[in-house]
C-alpha positions in Angstrom: 0.0 0.0 0.0 1.1 3.6 -0.7 0.2 6.7 1.3 -0.5 10.2 0.0 0.6 12.8 2.5 0.1 16.5 2.7 3.3 18.5 1.9 2.1 21.2 4.2 1.4 18.8 7.1 3.5 15.7 6.4 2.0 13.8 9.3 -1.4 13.9 7.7 -2.2 10.8 5.5 -4.8 11.9 3.0 -5.2 8.6 1.1 -4.0 5.0 1.2 -4.2 3.1 -2.0 -3.2 -0.3 -3.4 -0.1 -0.8 -5.6 -1.9 -2.6 -8.5 0.0 -5.5 -10.0 0.6 -6.2 -13.7 -2.3 -8.8 -13.9 -4.7 -6.3 -12.3 -3.7 -3.6 -14.8 -4.1 -6.0 -17.7 -7.6 -6.8 -16.5 -8.6 -3.2 -16.3 -7.2 -2.5 -19.8 -9.0 -5.5 -21.2 -12.3 -4.3 -19.8 -11.5 -0.8 -21.2 -10.8 -2.3 -24.6 -14.2 -4.0 -24.6 -15.9 -0.8 -23.5 -14.1 1.2 -26.2 -15.9 -0.8 -28.9 -19.3 0.6 -27.9 -17.9 4.1 -27.1 -16.3 4.4 -30.5 -19.6 3.3 -32.2 -21.6 5.8 -30.2 -22.8 8.9 -32.1 -20.4 11.9 -31.7 -23.3 13.8 -30.1 -23.5 11.2 -27.4 -19.8 11.6 -26.6 -20.2 15.4 -26.7 -23.1 15.3 -24.2 -21.2 13.0 -21.9 -18.2 15.4 -21.8 -20.6 18.4 -21.2 -22.1 16.4 -18.3 -18.6 15.8 -17.0 -17.9 19.5 -17.1 -21.1 20.2 -15.2 -20.1 17.6 -12.5 -16.6 19.1 -12.2 -18.0 22.6 -11.9 -20.3 21.5 -9.1 -17.5 19.8 -7.3 -14.9 22.6 -7.8 -15.0 23.9 -4.2 -14.5 20.4 -2.8 -11.7 19.5 -5.2 -9.9 22.8 -4.6 -9.6 21.8 -0.9 -8.4 18.3 -1.8 -5.8 19.7 -4.2 -4.5 22.3 -1.6 -4.1 19.6 1.0 -2.6 16.9 -1.2 -0.2 18.7 -3.6 0.2 22.0 -1.7 -1.0 24.2 -4.6 -1.9 27.7 -3.4 -5.6 28.4 -3.1 -5.8 30.9 -6.0 -3.9 28.6 -8.4 -5.9 25.5 -7.4 -9.1 27.3 -8.0 -7.9 28.5 -11.4 -6.9 25.0 -12.3 -10.4 23.7 -11.6 -11.9 26.4 -13.8 -9.5 25.4 -16.5 -10.4 21.8 -16.2 -14.1 22.7 -16.7 -13.1 24.7 -19.8 -11.0 21.8 -21.2 -14.0 19.4 -20.9 -16.3 21.8 -22.7 -13.8 22.5 -25.4 -13.4 18.8 -26.2 -17.2 18.2 -25.9 -17.5 20.6 -28.9 -14.4 19.1 -30.6 -16.2 15.7 -30.7 -18.5 17.3 -33.3 -15.8 18.5 -35.6 -15.5 17.0 -39.1 -13.9 13.5 -38.8 -12.3 13.3 -42.2 -12.0 14.5 -45.8 -13.2 13.6 -49.2 -10.7 13.6 -52.1 -10.9 13.3 -55.9 -11.0 9.7 -57.0 -8.8 8.3 -59.7 -11.7 7.3 -61.9 -13.7 10.5 -61.3 -16.8 8.6 -60.2 -15.9 6.7 -57.1 -16.0 8.3 -53.6 -12.6 8.5 -52.0 -12.5 9.6 -48.4 -10.4 9.5 -45.3 -11.7 9.3 -41.7 -10.2 9.4 -38.3 -10.7 6.3 -36.2 -9.9 6.0 -32.4 -7.0 3.8 -31.4 -8.7 1.9 -28.6 -7.4 2.3 -25.1 -5.4 5.4 -24.3 -3.1 5.0 -21.3 -2.5 8.3 -19.5 0.3 8.7 -17.0 0.2 12.0 -15.2 2.2 14.0 -12.6 1.1 15.5 -9.3 1.7 19.2 -9.9 -1.3 19.8 -12.1 -3.6 17.0 -10.8 -6.7 18.2 -12.7 -5.6 20.1 -15.8 -3.0 17.6 -17.2 -5.2 14.5 -16.7 -8.0 16.3 -18.4 -6.1 17.6 -21.4 -5.0 14.0 -22.0 -8.3 12.2 -21.2 -10.8 14.6 -22.6 -9.6 14.5 -26.3 -9.0 10.7 -26.0 -12.7 10.3 -24.9 -14.0 12.9 -27.4 -12.6 10.9 -30.3 -13.9 7.6 -29.2 -11.2 6.0 -27.1 -11.5 4.5 -23.7 -9.0 5.8 -21.1 -7.0 4.1 -18.3 -5.3 6.6 -16.1 -2.4 6.2 -13.7 -1.8 9.3 -11.6 1.3 10.0 -9.6 1.1 8.5 -6.1 1.3 11.9 -4.5 -1.9 13.0 -6.2 -4.1 9.9 -5.8 -6.7 11.4 -3.5 -7.7 14.1 -6.0 -7.3 11.6 -8.9 -9.7 9.2 -7.2 -12.4 11.9 -6.8 -11.9 13.3 -10.3 -12.1 9.8 -11.9 -15.3 9.1 -10.0 -16.9 12.3 -11.3 -15.9 11.6 -14.9 -16.8 7.9 -14.8 -20.3 8.7 -13.6 -21.0 10.5 -16.9 -19.6 7.7 -19.1 -20.5 4.1 -19.9 -18.9 1.6 -17.6 -15.3 0.9 -18.3 -14.7 3.9 -20.6 -12.6 5.6 -18.0 -10.7 3.7 -15.3 -8.2 4.6 -12.7 -5.3 2.4 -11.7 -3.1 3.2 -8.7 0.5 2.4 -7.9 4.1 3.5 -8.6 6.4 2.6 -11.4 5.3 -1.0 -11.8 1.7 0.0 -12.5 2.9 2.5 -15.1 5.0 -0.1 -16.8 2.1 -2.5 -16.9 -0.1 0.1 -18.5 2.6 0.8 -21.2 2.7 -2.9 -21.8 -1.0 -3.2 -22.5 -2.5 0.0 -23.7 -2.9 1.1 -27.4 -1.4 4.5 -26.9 0.5 6.2 -24.1 0.5 9.9 -23.1 3.0 10.6 -20.4 4.0 13.7 -18.4 6.8 13.5 -15.8 10.6 13.5 -15.5 12.9 13.2 -18.4 14.5 9.9 -17.2 11.2 8.2 -16.8 9.7 9.7 -19.9 12.5 8.3 -22.1 12.0 4.9 -20.6 8.3 5.1 -21.3 8.9 6.2 -24.9 11.3 3.3 -25.5 8.9 0.8 -24.0 5.9 2.1 -26.0 8.0 2.3 -29.2 9.1 -1.3 -28.8 5.4 -2.3 -28.9 4.8 -0.1 -32.0 2.2 2.0 -30.2 1.9 5.8 -30.4 3.6 7.7 -27.5 3.9 11.3 -26.5 6.0 12.3 -23.5 6.3 15.8 -22.0 9.3 15.9 -19.7 10.1 19.3 -18.3 12.4 22.1 -19.1 15.1 24.6 -18.0 13.3 27.6 -19.2 14.9 31.0 -20.0 13.5 34.5 -19.7 15.5 36.9 -21.8 15.6 40.6 -20.7 16.6 43.0 -23.5 17.9 46.5 -22.7 14.7 48.3 -23.7 12.4 46.2 -21.5 10.3 47.6 -18.7 12.3 46.3 -15.8 9.5 46.5 -13.2 7.1 44.5 -15.5 9.8 41.9 -16.2 10.6 41.5 -12.5 7.0 40.9 -11.5 6.3 38.5 -14.4 9.5 36.5 -13.9 9.2 36.3 -10.1 5.8 34.8 -10.4 6.9 32.4 -13.2 10.0 31.3 -11.3 8.6 31.0 -7.8 4.8 30.6 -8.0 3.7 27.2 -6.7 7.3 26.9 -5.4 8.6 26.6 -8.9 6.9 23.2 -9.4 5.9 23.7 -13.0 7.5 22.3 -16.1 7.2 25.8 -17.6 8.7 27.7 -14.6 11.4 30.2 -15.3 14.7 28.7 -14.3 17.2 31.0 -16.0 17.0 34.8 -16.3 19.3 36.0 -19.1 20.1 39.7 -19.1 21.5 41.3 -22.2 23.8 44.3 -21.7 26.6 43.1 -19.5 27.3 43.3 -15.7 25.6 46.6 -15.0 22.3 45.5 -16.7 22.5 42.1 -14.9 22.9 43.9 -11.6 19.9 46.2 -12.2 17.8 43.3 -13.2 18.9 41.3 -10.2 18.0 44.1 -7.8 14.5 44.4 -9.4 14.0 40.6 -9.3 15.1 40.3 -5.6 12.6 43.0 -4.7 9.8 41.3 -6.7 10.5 37.9 -5.2 10.6 39.3 -1.7 7.0 40.4 -2.1 5.7 36.9 -2.8 4.0 35.5 0.3 5.5 32.2 1.4 3.4 29.9 3.6 0.3 27.8 4.1 -1.2 27.1 0.6 -4.7 27.2 2.2 -4.4 30.9 2.9 -5.8 33.1 0.2 -2.8 35.2 -0.4 -0.1 32.5 -0.5 2.0 32.4 -3.7 4.8 30.1 -2.6 3.7 27.0 -0.7 5.6 23.9 0.2 7.5 21.7 -2.2 5.9 18.3 -2.7 8.3 16.2 -0.5 11.4 16.3 1.7 13.4 14.9 -1.2 12.3 17.9 -3.3 13.2 20.3 -0.4 16.7 18.7 -0.1 17.2 19.1 -3.9 16.7 22.9 -3.6 18.9 23.1 -0.6 21.6 21.1 -2.3 21.5 23.4 -5.4 21.7 26.4 -3.1 24.7 24.9 -1.3 26.3 24.1 -4.6 26.0 27.6 -5.8 27.5 29.0 -2.6 30.4 26.6 -2.7 31.3 27.8 -6.2 31.2 31.2 -7.8 27.5 31.8 -7.1 26.0 34.5 -4.9 22.7 33.9 -3.1 20.6 37.0 -3.5 17.5 36.1 -1.5 16.8 35.3 2.1 18.0 31.8 2.8 16.6 31.5 6.4 14.6 28.4 7.0 10.8 28.7 7.0 9.5 28.4 10.6 6.5 26.1 9.7 5.6 22.5 9.6 5.9 21.1 6.1 8.3 20.9 3.2 8.9 24.7 2.9 11.9 26.4 1.3 12.3 30.1 0.5 12.7 31.2 -3.1 16.3 31.3 -4.2 17.9 33.6 -6.8 21.5 33.0 -7.7 23.9 35.2 -9.6 27.5 34.7 -10.6 27.4 31.2 -12.0 28.4 30.1 -15.4 25.8 29.0 -18.0 27.5 25.6 -18.0 27.1 25.1 -14.2 24.9 22.1 -13.3 22.4 24.2 -11.6 21.9 26.2 -14.8 21.7 23.1 -16.9 19.5 20.7 -14.9 15.9 21.0 -13.8 15.8 21.7 -10.0 11.9 21.8 -10.0 11.7 24.1 -7.0 11.7 27.9 -6.2 15.2 28.3 -7.7 16.5 30.5 -10.6 19.8 31.7 -11.8 20.6 35.1 -13.3 23.0 35.1 -16.2 24.6 38.0 -18.0 24.8 38.1 -21.8 27.0 40.4 -23.9 24.5 40.7 -26.8 21.6 39.0 -28.5 23.8 36.3 -30.0 25.2 35.5 -26.6 21.7 35.4 -25.1 20.5 33.0 -27.8 23.6 30.8 -27.2 23.0 30.7 -23.5 19.2 30.2 -23.8 19.6 27.3 -26.3 22.6 25.7 -24.5 20.7 23.3 -22.3 19.3 19.8 -23.0 15.7 21.1 -22.8 13.5 23.3 -25.0 10.0 23.7 -23.5 9.2 27.3 -22.8 11.0 30.7 -23.2 10.1 34.3 -22.8 11.5 37.5 -24.2 11.0 41.0 -22.8 11.4 43.9 -25.3 9.5 46.4 -27.4 11.7 45.9 -30.4 9.8 44.0 -33.0 12.8 43.0 -35.1 14.4 41.5 -32.0 11.2 39.7 -31.1 11.0 38.1 -34.5 14.6 37.0 -34.4 14.3 35.5 -30.9 11.0 33.8 -31.7 12.6 32.2 -34.8 15.8 31.0 -33.1 14.9 30.0 -29.6 14.8 26.3 -29.0 11.4 26.3 -27.3 8.0 24.9 -28.1 6.3 27.8 -26.4 7.6 31.4 -26.7 6.1 34.2 -24.8 6.8 37.9 -25.6 6.6 40.3 -22.6 5.0 37.6 -20.6 5.9 34.7 -18.2 7.1 31.3 -19.4 4.3 29.8 -17.4 0.7 29.4 -18.5 -0.6 27.1 -21.3 -3.6 27.8 -23.5 -5.4 24.5 -23.6 -6.7 25.0 -27.1 -3.2 25.5 -28.6 -0.6 22.9 -29.3 1.8 22.2 -26.4 5.1 20.5 -26.4 8.8 21.2 -26.5 12.1 20.7 -28.4 15.0 18.4 -27.6 14.8 16.7 -24.2 11.5 18.3 -23.3 9.2 16.2 -25.5 8.9 13.0 -27.5 6.2 12.5 -30.0 3.3 14.7 -31.2 2.1 17.8 -29.5 -0.7 17.8 -26.9 -3.8 19.9 -26.7 -6.0 21.7 -29.1 -6.7 20.3 -32.6 -3.3 18.6 -32.4 -4.7 16.1 -29.9 -6.8 14.5 -32.6 -3.7 13.5 -34.5 -2.4 11.6 -31.6 -5.6 9.8 -30.4 -6.8 8.7 -33.8 -5.5 7.0 -36.9 -6.5 7.8 -40.5 -8.3 5.2 -42.6 -8.7 5.8 -46.3 -11.7 4.2 -48.1 -12.8 4.1 -51.7 -16.5 3.5 -52.5 -17.0 2.3 -56.1 -20.2 1.4 -58.0 -21.2 -2.3 -57.6 -21.1 -2.8 -61.4 -19.4 -1.0 -64.3 -21.0 2.3 -65.3 
């Protein structure tokens, strides 16, 4: 059995759940595959209505699920509430997408036959999701899979099982039996799902995502894996420094930096003086972010998810101090129960330093000086990841150049690296993503396969 504990109150066990074995997972997938036959054959309007009903159920339960999410994953109240609203919108979007055209007609070779292509569902979509967005990420995977006629078997991260159980119950109540199922457990349950599903959509660490992609590819099934980032925010000399500082502080430290799109590197163009001015503004902006209990309305920086995560931030801070780095923010321990760590801004490290190359996944960011635009692009692209990036400037020519040359699947201009529009394609370059993009119209390409059919007359004309 595995326990889910509150990161704000580690002694509090929120849920105890079984570690399902490979044979149990195979049984769930087999039942889902049977249910998928009827679900795929159902009229698109039926699927659409079911997803609208799921959106209504989620909206009705939003207050309850907000409290569960705050307790289980330590997400600040305002962010958790916004995530529930986003989840409702995702379900409504894909309820409508279920009614989109499902194929095309093409000119036939003989000029008389009907040549057409249609999208068909794959069968059982296996969704493996992280703890940091316990509603939005599962829904942006499951909702399109369901809209296009697949059954879904979902394995959440152990740390987010209480909210997953409640969310799965809400959704399943609006769907035919077996169309959406939840399995619980750690790595073994995920491996069993990859070994049996017809497609795998994964969000999590780079190491695990690569293993999942290899295992899925060895079976010849579609796979998409979103695996994090080391996201830069580039400040050009003409940018509004106060606006930059506020946006970057929130993007780097909000929800204790536990977002794959969080800003991890701040690259300041203009040399040491510009970097110093930006650092001063960023330190002031970070200092204004309330740190504490995620249940309190004003909290921006709550606890990290576990003691291991807290130690990772502390180790990165110590590594910076032992080298050339300077810690710019208050490093005093937080006097509270829970896995708290104060936001950390570091200056003085080289772009090649481990802490500027690897994802820390906590409230931690480094400030790097760049001589010019070319140097900024070299630093920004000089990491194994390429998920999100932001550029702050009012110079359109520079904006166009950076947007064209940044190795990032998501580029924001004069805005934070965080925040994902659920109706737009989402994914990264290099080590951030494997496989097709998620979300929006791109989701149909992953969860369906094209079948081409020719209808000819039964006898010669």
